[in-house]
VEXDREN-2710 file (C-alpha; in Angstrom, 1 decimal):
% VEXDREN-2710
k/r/px/py/pz
1/MET/28.0/5.0/23.7
2/GLU/25.8/2.6/25.6
3/SER/23.1/2.8/22.9
4/LEU/25.6/1.3/20.4
5/TYR/25.5/-1.9/22.5
6/LEU/21.8/-2.2/21.7
7/LEU/21.7/-0.7/18.2
8/ILE/24.5/-2.7/16.5
9/PRO/23.1/-6.2/17.5
10/LEU/19.6/-5.0/16.6
11/SER/20.7/-3.8/13.2
12/VAL/22.5/-7.1/12.5
13/LEU/19.4/-9.0/13.6
14/ILE/17.2/-7.0/11.3
15/ALA/19.6/-7.4/8.4
16/ALA/19.7/-11.2/9.0
17/ILE/15.9/-11.3/9.0
18/ILE/15.7/-9.3/5.8
19/GLY/18.3/-11.5/4.2
20/GLY/16.4/-14.6/5.3
21/LEU/13.2/-13.4/3.8
22/PHE/14.9/-12.5/0.6
23/TRP/16.5/-16.0/0.4
24/TRP/13.1/-17.6/1.2
25/ALA/11.3/-15.6/-1.5
26/GLY/14.0/-16.6/-4.1
27/ARG/13.7/-20.3/-3.2
28/SER/9.9/-20.3/-3.3
29/GLY/9.8/-18.9/-6.8
30/GLN/8.7/-15.4/-6.2
31/PHE/11.2/-14.0/-8.8
32/ASP/10.8/-16.6/-11.5
33/ASP/8.7/-14.5/-14.0
34/LEU/9.1/-10.8/-13.6
35/GLU/7.9/-9.7/-17.0
36/GLY/4.9/-12.0/-17.4
37/PRO/2.3/-10.1/-15.4
38/GLY/3.3/-6.9/-17.2
39/HIS/2.7/-8.5/-20.6
40/ARG/-0.5/-10.3/-19.6
41/ILE/-2.2/-7.0/-18.6
42/LEU/-1.6/-5.7/-22.1
43/GLN/-3.2/-8.7/-23.8
44/ASP/-6.9/-8.0/-23.7
45/ASP/-8.8/-11.2/-24.6
46/ASP/-12.3/-9.8/-23.7
47/LYS/-14.9/-9.0/-26.4
48/PRO/-15.6/-5.2/-26.8
49/VAL/-18.7/-3.9/-25.2
50/GLY/-21.6/-3.7/-27.6
51/ASP/-20.3/-6.4/-29.9
52/ASP/-23.0/-9.0/-29.7
53/GLU/-21.7/-11.3/-32.5
END
């Protein structure tokens, strides 16, 4: 029972830290473009190897 006096405030503190980090990431633009990097990796703009033209 005494361990709950430590674990409950500790879990609330950890949840508040995670929530704060998620809020900060959202405000700083981390989640603005979720599909762009996936599409950019498929677009190959390099010349093929051996094509000297």
